[in-house]
Every structure is written in structure tokens, then in C-alpha cells.
N, C-alpha and C positions, 0 to 999 in steps of 0.2 A: 503495500500499499504506500502511495506517495504521500509525503508530508504536505498538508495545505496550509495556506495563510489566508487571512482576511476572512473573519467570520461574517462581515458584512455581506460578502459575495457568496455566502453559503458554501465556503470552501472550494470554489470554482478554480481559483488561481493556485497552481502548484508552485513548489519552491523552484522548479525547473523553469517554468514560464516566467517567473519574477527574475531569474537570474538572466534569461534571455532578453528581457525587456530592459534590464539594467545594462547589460553588455551592449544592447543597441543604442541606448541613450549615451553611453560612454563615448561609442564612436562619432556619433552625430555631434554630441556636445563639444567634445575637443576639437573636432573638425571645424565646426562653427566658429570656435574661438579663435583658431588659427587663421581662418579665411577672412573673417569679418575684422579680426584685430589687424591684420595685414592692410586690409583695406582702408581702414581708419588711421593707421600710422602712415602709410604711404601716399595719402591723399595730399595733393598740392594745397598751398594756403588759399588759392583762388577758387577752391571747389565751394559748393553751395553748403553752408554751415550744417543745416539740418541733415544732410546726408551722413556727414562725418559723425554727428552725434547718434543717428540712426544705426550706423555701422558699430560705434563704441557699445550702444545699448544691446545690440544682437550678439556682439562678442562677449559682453558680461553675462547675458542669458545662457549662452553656450557654455561659458566656463562654470557657471552655476549648475548647469545640468550634468556636466562632466564630472564635476566633484561630488555631486548628489549621487550619481550612480557609481562613481568609484567606492564611496562609502558604503552604499547599499550592498555592491559585490564584496567588499572586505568584511562586512558584518555578516554575510551569509556563509562565508568560508568556514569549514570546520576547524 
């Protein structure tokens, strides 16, 4: 029998499914941090400022998702 989590979901989400979701969020999060961070840092000063702010916010969200998923994967490891 597989271990389940999330009693609010009726035990539908298994630990394996949670780890796959966290691994997917890990890759997407850190990739977006790198991509949008590069766009924000390499933008010329003549660019439209809201675009630079948007890139910075997307990079921060990607970093937060990557960090959250890394902590979730680390916590799930035996």
C-alpha cells in the first residue's frame, strides 16, 4: 500500500505523486529564475521600466518556487 498525504483530498495524492510535482516545480522554478533574471539584469537602461520590473518579479517567483520545491523534496527524503 502506498503512503498517502492530504486528508483533505481523501488520500488521493500519493507521496510519489507529490515528489514528481515537486521535482517538476524544481526544474521550472530554477529555470525561470535563470531566464528572467538574465533578462532583467542584461536589459539596457533604455528599455521600458515596467518590463524590467516584470522580469524581476517573475525571476523572484521562480526562485521562490524552486526553493519551496527543494525544501519539499528534502523533507520527503528518508
